[in-house]
ZAVEX-260737 format. One record per atom (N, C-alpha, C): atom name; x, y, z. Coordinates in nm, 4 decimals, always signed. Atoms other than C-alpha are relative to their C-alpha. Layout:
<atoms>
<atom atome="CA" c1="X" c2="Y" c3="Z"/>
...
</atoms>
This chain:
<atoms>
<atom atome="N" c1="+0.0557" c2="+0.1344" c3="-0.0290"/>
<atom atome="CA" c1="-9.7244" c2="+5.6086" c3="+4.6690"/>
<atom atome="C" c1="+0.1117" c2="-0.0872" c3="+0.1017"/>
<atom atome="N" c1="-0.1014" c2="+0.0753" c3="-0.0640"/>
<atom atome="CA" c1="-9.3869" c2="+5.4690" c3="+4.7887"/>
<atom atome="C" c1="+0.0044" c2="+0.0526" c3="+0.1407"/>
<atom atome="N" c1="+0.0001" c2="-0.0553" c3="-0.1398"/>
<atom atome="CA" c1="-9.3876" c2="+5.7029" c3="+5.0954"/>
<atom atome="C" c1="-0.1104" c2="-0.0531" c3="+0.0885"/>
<atom atome="N" c1="+0.1275" c2="+0.0514" c3="-0.0650"/>
<atom atome="CA" c1="-9.7417" c2="+5.5897" c3="+5.1785"/>
<atom atome="C" c1="+0.0160" c2="-0.1382" c3="+0.0607"/>
<atom atome="N" c1="-0.0164" c2="+0.1265" c3="-0.0341"/>
<atom atome="CA" c1="-9.6533" c2="+5.2410" c3="+5.1692"/>
<atom atome="C" c1="+0.1028" c2="-0.0256" c3="+0.0950"/>
<atom atome="N" c1="-0.1291" c2="+0.0044" c3="-0.0940"/>
<atom atome="CA" c1="-9.3237" c2="+5.2794" c3="+5.3605"/>
<atom atome="C" c1="-0.0615" c2="+0.0149" c3="+0.1310"/>
<atom atome="N" c1="+0.0599" c2="-0.0281" c3="-0.1387"/>
<atom atome="CA" c1="-9.5208" c2="+5.4452" c3="+5.6423"/>
<atom atome="C" c1="-0.0818" c2="-0.0883" c3="+0.0508"/>
<atom atome="N" c1="+0.0953" c2="+0.1054" c3="-0.0489"/>
<atom atome="CA" c1="-9.7902" c2="+5.1900" c3="+5.6662"/>
<atom atome="C" c1="+0.0706" c2="-0.1315" c3="+0.0207"/>
<atom atome="N" c1="-0.0673" c2="+0.1261" c3="-0.0164"/>
<atom atome="CA" c1="-9.5724" c2="+4.8847" c3="+5.6067"/>
<atom atome="C" c1="+0.1322" c2="-0.0218" c3="+0.0516"/>
<atom atome="N" c1="-0.1574" c2="+0.0022" c3="+0.0022"/>
<atom atome="CA" c1="-9.2082" c2="+4.9807" c3="+5.6871"/>
<atom atome="C" c1="+0.0822" c2="-0.0519" c3="-0.1139"/>
<atom atome="N" c1="-0.0509" c2="+0.0723" c3="+0.1376"/>
<atom atome="CA" c1="-9.1408" c2="+4.8245" c3="+5.3337"/>
<atom atome="C" c1="-0.0333" c2="+0.0987" c3="-0.1161"/>
<atom atome="N" c1="+0.0286" c2="-0.0713" c3="+0.1254"/>
<atom atome="CA" c1="-9.0921" c2="+4.9820" c3="+5.0000"/>
<atom atome="C" c1="-0.1188" c2="-0.0601" c3="-0.0780"/>
<atom atome="N" c1="+0.1121" c2="+0.0602" c3="+0.0814"/>
<atom atome="CA" c1="-9.3768" c2="+4.9255" c3="+4.7455"/>
<atom atome="C" c1="+0.0629" c2="-0.1038" c3="-0.0695"/>
<atom atome="N" c1="-0.0739" c2="+0.1319" c3="+0.0543"/>
<atom atome="CA" c1="-9.1213" c2="+4.7119" c3="+4.5664"/>
<atom atome="C" c1="+0.0195" c2="-0.1012" c3="+0.0535"/>
<atom atome="N" c1="-0.0069" c2="+0.1226" c3="-0.0755"/>
<atom atome="CA" c1="-9.0694" c2="+4.4930" c3="+4.8284"/>
<atom atome="C" c1="-0.1278" c2="-0.0640" c3="+0.0563"/>
<atom atome="N" c1="+0.1308" c2="+0.0485" c3="-0.0063"/>
<atom atome="CA" c1="-9.4268" c2="+4.4629" c3="+4.8911"/>
<atom atome="C" c1="-0.0545" c2="-0.0675" c3="-0.1011"/>
<atom atome="N" c1="+0.0435" c2="+0.0675" c3="+0.1170"/>
<atom atome="CA" c1="-9.4855" c2="+4.3686" c3="+4.5441"/>
<atom atome="C" c1="+0.0843" c2="-0.1400" c3="-0.0203"/>
<atom atome="N" c1="-0.1079" c2="+0.1096" c3="-0.0023"/>
<atom atome="CA" c1="-9.1791" c2="+4.1265" c3="+4.5545"/>
<atom atome="C" c1="-0.0732" c2="-0.1099" c3="+0.0909"/>
<atom atome="N" c1="+0.0365" c2="+0.1038" c3="-0.0931"/>
<atom atome="CA" c1="-9.3202" c2="+3.9415" c3="+4.8670"/>
<atom atome="C" c1="-0.1446" c2="-0.0467" c3="-0.0510"/>
<atom atome="N" c1="+0.1316" c2="+0.0684" c3="+0.0624"/>
<atom atome="CA" c1="-9.6666" c2="+3.9097" c3="+4.6823"/>
<atom atome="C" c1="+0.0108" c2="-0.0766" c3="-0.1117"/>
<atom atome="N" c1="-0.0307" c2="+0.0803" c3="+0.1104"/>
<atom atome="CA" c1="-9.5102" c2="+3.7723" c3="+4.3775"/>
<atom atome="C" c1="+0.0484" c2="-0.1465" c3="+0.0529"/>
<atom atome="N" c1="-0.0575" c2="+0.1235" c3="-0.0690"/>
<atom atome="CA" c1="-9.3099" c2="+3.5224" c3="+4.5898"/>
<atom atome="C" c1="-0.1038" c2="-0.0849" c3="+0.0378"/>
<atom atome="N" c1="+0.1007" c2="+0.0584" c3="-0.0450"/>
<atom atome="CA" c1="-9.6113" c2="+3.4177" c3="+4.7669"/>
<atom atome="C" c1="-0.0819" c2="-0.0839" c3="-0.1000"/>
<atom atome="N" c1="+0.0844" c2="+0.0542" c3="+0.1043"/>
<atom atome="CA" c1="-9.8269" c2="+3.3484" c3="+4.4618"/>
<atom atome="C" c1="+0.1016" c2="-0.1081" c3="-0.0690"/>
<atom atome="N" c1="-0.0713" c2="+0.0941" c3="+0.0534"/>
<atom atome="CA" c1="-9.5263" c2="+3.1693" c3="+4.3166"/>
<atom atome="C" c1="+0.0158" c2="-0.1304" c3="+0.0669"/>
<atom atome="N" c1="-0.0030" c2="+0.1200" c3="-0.0669"/>
<atom atome="CA" c1="-9.4860" c2="+2.9376" c3="+4.6070"/>
<atom atome="C" c1="-0.1369" c2="-0.0700" c3="+0.0034"/>
<atom atome="N" c1="+0.1295" c2="+0.0750" c3="-0.0001"/>
<atom atome="CA" c1="-9.8648" c2="+2.8780" c3="+4.6066"/>
<atom atome="C" c1="-0.0072" c2="-0.0768" c3="-0.1477"/>
<atom atome="N" c1="+0.0166" c2="+0.0675" c3="+0.1315"/>
<atom atome="CA" c1="-9.8548" c2="+2.7830" c3="+4.2301"/>
<atom atome="C" c1="+0.1008" c2="-0.1186" c3="-0.0071"/>
<atom atome="N" c1="-0.0818" c2="+0.1122" c3="+0.0010"/>
<atom atome="CA" c1="-9.5495" c2="+2.5648" c3="+4.2753"/>
<atom atome="C" c1="-0.0288" c2="-0.1189" c3="+0.0926"/>
<atom atome="N" c1="+0.0359" c2="+0.1115" c3="-0.0925"/>
<atom atome="CA" c1="-9.6938" c2="+2.3656" c3="+4.5687"/>
<atom atome="C" c1="-0.1385" c2="-0.0538" c3="-0.0141"/>
<atom atome="N" c1="+0.1302" c2="+0.0560" c3="-0.0099"/>
<atom atome="CA" c1="-10.0423" c2="+2.3388" c3="+4.4832"/>
<atom atome="C" c1="-0.0624" c2="-0.0307" c3="-0.1511"/>
<atom atome="N" c1="+0.0624" c2="+0.0405" c3="+0.1503"/>
<atom atome="CA" c1="-10.0677" c2="+2.2947" c3="+4.0854"/>
<atom atome="C" c1="+0.1232" c2="-0.0923" c3="-0.0566"/>
<atom atome="N" c1="-0.0947" c2="+0.0606" c3="+0.0810"/>
<atom atome="CA" c1="-9.8858" c2="+2.0928" c3="+3.8251"/>
<atom atome="C" c1="+0.0405" c2="+0.0820" c3="-0.1023"/>
<atom atome="N" c1="-0.0743" c2="-0.0889" c3="+0.1035"/>
<atom atome="CA" c1="-9.7853" c2="+2.3921" c3="+3.6169"/>
<atom atome="C" c1="+0.1320" c2="-0.0049" c3="-0.0050"/>
<atom atome="N" c1="-0.1309" c2="-0.0022" c3="+0.0170"/>
<atom atome="CA" c1="-9.4495" c2="+2.3952" c3="+3.4751"/>
<atom atome="C" c1="+0.0640" c2="+0.1128" c3="+0.0550"/>
<atom atome="N" c1="-0.0746" c2="-0.1114" c3="-0.0488"/>
<atom atome="CA" c1="-9.2055" c2="+2.6148" c3="+3.6344"/>
<atom atome="C" c1="-0.0009" c2="+0.1174" c3="-0.1173"/>
<atom atome="N" c1="+0.0206" c2="-0.0978" c3="+0.1185"/>
<atom atome="CA" c1="-9.2050" c2="+2.8309" c3="+3.2908"/>
<atom atome="C" c1="-0.1363" c2="+0.0518" c3="-0.0055"/>
<atom atome="N" c1="+0.1400" c2="-0.0531" c3="-0.0027"/>
<atom atome="CA" c1="-9.5771" c2="+2.8370" c3="+3.3050"/>
<atom atome="C" c1="-0.0153" c2="+0.0955" c3="+0.1093"/>
<atom atome="N" c1="+0.0304" c2="-0.0847" c3="-0.1280"/>
<atom atome="CA" c1="-9.5642" c2="+2.9742" c3="+3.6683"/>
<atom atome="C" c1="+0.0719" c2="+0.1314" c3="-0.0132"/>
<atom atome="N" c1="-0.0499" c2="-0.1365" c3="+0.0191"/>
<atom atome="CA" c1="-9.3211" c2="+3.2449" c3="+3.5716"/>
<atom atome="C" c1="-0.0714" c2="+0.0834" c3="-0.1206"/>
<atom atome="N" c1="+0.0678" c2="-0.0729" c3="+0.0939"/>
<atom atome="CA" c1="-9.5035" c2="+3.3314" c3="+3.2661"/>
<atom atome="C" c1="-0.1398" c2="+0.0797" c3="+0.0697"/>
<atom atome="N" c1="+0.1235" c2="-0.0359" c3="-0.0586"/>
<atom atome="CA" c1="-9.8368" c2="+3.3526" c3="+3.4737"/>
<atom atome="C" c1="+0.0371" c2="+0.1338" c3="+0.0980"/>
<atom atome="N" c1="-0.0233" c2="-0.1016" c3="-0.0964"/>
<atom atome="CA" c1="-9.6531" c2="+3.5955" c3="+3.7243"/>
<atom atome="C" c1="+0.0657" c2="+0.1281" c3="-0.0967"/>
<atom atome="N" c1="-0.0211" c2="-0.1090" c3="+0.0684"/>
<atom atome="CA" c1="-9.5392" c2="+3.8187" c3="+3.4347"/>
<atom atome="C" c1="+0.1383" c2="+0.0028" c3="-0.0326"/>
<atom atome="N" c1="-0.1551" c2="+0.0143" c3="+0.0489"/>
<atom atome="CA" c1="-9.1800" c2="+3.6847" c3="+3.3657"/>
<atom atome="C" c1="+0.0054" c2="-0.0676" c3="-0.1428"/>
<atom atome="N" c1="-0.0148" c2="+0.0706" c3="+0.1190"/>
<atom atome="CA" c1="-9.1018" c2="+3.6167" c3="+3.0117"/>
<atom atome="C" c1="+0.1210" c2="-0.0741" c3="-0.0073"/>
<atom atome="N" c1="-0.1486" c2="+0.0548" c3="-0.0115"/>
<atom atome="CA" c1="-8.7321" c2="+3.5108" c3="+3.1066"/>
<atom atome="C" c1="-0.0092" c2="-0.0922" c3="+0.1086"/>
<atom atome="N" c1="-0.0270" c2="+0.0997" c3="-0.1084"/>
<atom atome="CA" c1="-8.7330" c2="+3.1671" c3="+3.2940"/>
<atom atome="C" c1="+0.1078" c2="+0.0326" c3="+0.0767"/>
<atom atome="N" c1="-0.1192" c2="-0.0052" c3="-0.0694"/>
<atom atome="CA" c1="-8.3772" c2="+3.2175" c3="+3.3916"/>
<atom atome="C" c1="-0.0240" c2="+0.1138" c3="+0.1063"/>
<atom atome="N" c1="+0.0093" c2="-0.1040" c3="-0.0639"/>
<atom atome="CA" c1="-8.4561" c2="+3.5634" c3="+3.5213"/>
<atom atome="C" c1="-0.0988" c2="-0.0280" c3="+0.1273"/>
<atom atome="N" c1="+0.0816" c2="+0.0505" c3="-0.1259"/>
<atom atome="CA" c1="-8.7465" c2="+3.4131" c3="+3.7435"/>
<atom atome="C" c1="+0.0665" c2="-0.0797" c3="+0.0970"/>
<atom atome="N" c1="-0.0728" c2="+0.0942" c3="-0.0961"/>
<atom atome="CA" c1="-8.5354" c2="+3.1467" c3="+3.8774"/>
<atom atome="C" c1="+0.1015" c2="+0.0659" c3="+0.0912"/>
<atom atome="N" c1="-0.0975" c2="-0.0850" c3="-0.0512"/>
<atom atome="CA" c1="-8.2650" c2="+3.3973" c3="+3.9682"/>
<atom atome="C" c1="-0.0820" c2="+0.0798" c3="+0.1242"/>
<atom atome="N" c1="+0.0943" c2="-0.0732" c3="-0.1118"/>
<atom atome="CA" c1="-8.5350" c2="+3.6152" c3="+4.1545"/>
<atom atome="C" c1="-0.0477" c2="-0.0888" c3="+0.1017"/>
<atom atome="N" c1="+0.0602" c2="+0.1096" c3="-0.1074"/>
<atom atome="CA" c1="-8.6916" c2="+3.3080" c3="+4.3237"/>
<atom atome="C" c1="+0.1101" c2="-0.0479" c3="+0.0739"/>
<atom atome="N" c1="-0.1291" c2="+0.0709" c3="-0.0814"/>
<atom atome="CA" c1="-8.3614" c2="+3.1653" c3="+4.4361"/>
<atom atome="C" c1="+0.0721" c2="+0.1315" c3="+0.1050"/>
<atom atome="N" c1="-0.0452" c2="-0.1215" c3="-0.0685"/>
<atom atome="CA" c1="-8.2335" c2="+3.5224" c3="+4.5492"/>
<atom atome="C" c1="-0.0838" c2="+0.0245" c3="+0.1457"/>
<atom atome="N" c1="+0.0889" c2="-0.0147" c3="-0.1099"/>
<atom atome="CA" c1="-8.5357" c2="+3.5577" c3="+4.7820"/>
<atom atome="C" c1="-0.0572" c2="-0.1151" c3="+0.0895"/>
<atom atome="N" c1="+0.0240" c2="+0.1141" c3="-0.0875"/>
<atom atome="CA" c1="-8.5856" c2="+3.2014" c3="+4.9101"/>
<atom atome="C" c1="+0.1067" c2="-0.0886" c3="+0.0292"/>
<atom atome="N" c1="-0.1130" c2="+0.0936" c3="-0.0165"/>
<atom atome="CA" c1="-8.2370" c2="+3.0527" c3="+4.8925"/>
<atom atome="C" c1="-0.0138" c2="-0.1377" c3="-0.0572"/>
<atom atome="N" c1="+0.0265" c2="+0.1182" c3="+0.0539"/>
<atom atome="CA" c1="-8.3765" c2="+2.7634" c3="+4.6817"/>
<atom atome="C" c1="-0.0459" c2="+0.0245" c3="-0.1331"/>
<atom atome="N" c1="+0.0586" c2="-0.0153" c3="+0.1407"/>
<atom atome="CA" c1="-8.4728" c2="+2.6912" c3="+4.3223"/>
<atom atome="C" c1="-0.1374" c2="-0.0187" c3="-0.0046"/>
<atom atome="N" c1="+0.1414" c2="+0.0381" c3="+0.0038"/>
<atom atome="CA" c1="-8.8245" c2="+2.6747" c3="+4.2171"/>
<atom atome="C" c1="-0.0281" c2="-0.1495" c3="-0.0273"/>
<atom atome="N" c1="+0.0111" c2="+0.1243" c3="+0.0131"/>
<atom atome="CA" c1="-8.7785" c2="+2.3108" c3="+4.1228"/>
<atom atome="C" c1="+0.0165" c2="-0.0723" c3="+0.1484"/>
<atom atome="N" c1="-0.0178" c2="+0.0576" c3="-0.1338"/>
<atom atome="CA" c1="-8.6271" c2="+2.2250" c3="+4.4738"/>
<atom atome="C" c1="-0.1292" c2="+0.0408" c3="+0.0957"/>
<atom atome="N" c1="+0.1281" c2="-0.0260" c3="-0.1098"/>
<atom atome="CA" c1="-8.9057" c2="+2.4219" c3="+4.6440"/>
<atom atome="C" c1="-0.1208" c2="-0.1045" c3="-0.0353"/>
<atom atome="N" c1="+0.1036" c2="+0.0664" c3="+0.0519"/>
<atom atome="CA" c1="-9.1661" c2="+2.2282" c3="+4.4491"/>
<atom atome="C" c1="+0.0087" c2="-0.1525" c3="+0.0788"/>
<atom atome="N" c1="-0.0261" c2="+0.1501" c3="-0.0451"/>
<atom atome="CA" c1="-9.0021" c2="+1.8913" c3="+4.5477"/>
<atom atome="C" c1="-0.0170" c2="+0.0048" c3="+0.1597"/>
<atom atome="N" c1="+0.0125" c2="-0.0005" c3="-0.1464"/>
<atom atome="CA" c1="-9.0190" c2="+1.9869" c3="+4.9192"/>
<atom atome="C" c1="-0.1310" c2="+0.0317" c3="+0.0474"/>
<atom atome="N" c1="+0.1298" c2="-0.0513" c3="-0.0438"/>
<atom atome="CA" c1="-9.3533" c2="+2.1520" c3="+4.9324"/>
<atom atome="C" c1="-0.1181" c2="-0.0704" c3="-0.0769"/>
<atom atome="N" c1="+0.1073" c2="+0.0250" c3="+0.0913"/>
<atom atome="CA" c1="-9.5629" c2="+2.0103" c3="+4.6602"/>
<atom atome="C" c1="-0.1221" c2="-0.1010" c3="+0.0671"/>
<atom atome="N" c1="+0.0970" c2="+0.0813" c3="-0.0510"/>
<atom atome="CA" c1="-9.9000" c2="+1.8732" c3="+4.7509"/>
<atom atome="C" c1="-0.0564" c2="-0.0840" c3="-0.1237"/>
<atom atome="N" c1="+0.0240" c2="+0.0526" c3="+0.1092"/>
<atom atome="CA" c1="-10.0362" c2="+1.5986" c3="+4.5271"/>
<atom atome="C" c1="-0.1168" c2="+0.0474" c3="-0.0633"/>
<atom atome="N" c1="+0.1052" c2="-0.0379" c3="+0.0898"/>
<atom atome="CA" c1="-10.2710" c2="+1.7086" c3="+4.2587"/>
<atom atome="C" c1="-0.1119" c2="-0.1062" c3="-0.0085"/>
<atom atome="N" c1="+0.1095" c2="+0.1220" c3="+0.0098"/>
<atom atome="CA" c1="-10.6095" c2="+1.5073" c3="+4.2879"/>
<atom atome="C" c1="-0.0405" c2="-0.0097" c3="-0.1425"/>
<atom atome="N" c1="+0.0280" c2="+0.0396" c3="+0.1455"/>
<atom atome="CA" c1="-10.6285" c2="+1.3675" c3="+3.9212"/>
<atom atome="C" c1="-0.1518" c2="-0.0475" c3="+0.0049"/>
<atom atome="N" c1="+0.1377" c2="+0.0635" c3="+0.0018"/>
<atom atome="CA" c1="-10.9662" c2="+1.2167" c3="+4.0319"/>
<atom atome="C" c1="-0.1011" c2="+0.0939" c3="+0.0082"/>
<atom atome="N" c1="+0.0836" c2="-0.0952" c3="-0.0363"/>
<atom atome="CA" c1="-11.1359" c2="+1.5446" c3="+4.1168"/>
<atom atome="C" c1="-0.0479" c2="+0.0649" c3="-0.1480"/>
<atom atome="N" c1="+0.0454" c2="-0.0483" c3="+0.1354"/>
<atom atome="CA" c1="-11.3652" c2="+1.6682" c3="+3.8371"/>
<atom atome="C" c1="-0.1260" c2="+0.1074" c3="+0.0349"/>
</atoms>
């Protein structure tokens, strides 16, 4: 599988998966009011510190700082 993915995308399967996880993490951090630990758990990380290291290694910012810069207000009145 890795060879097929690499031929099709130029990236390893692991890199494609990491990019997808980061995209979903960014989406959850910017568009929801879920806690960072909840976002980590939702993405399959049982260890919050490991998720934060992973996120910072790939984005050069912490999940909290990312949220501060990119969060959109959650519409509390929507029902």
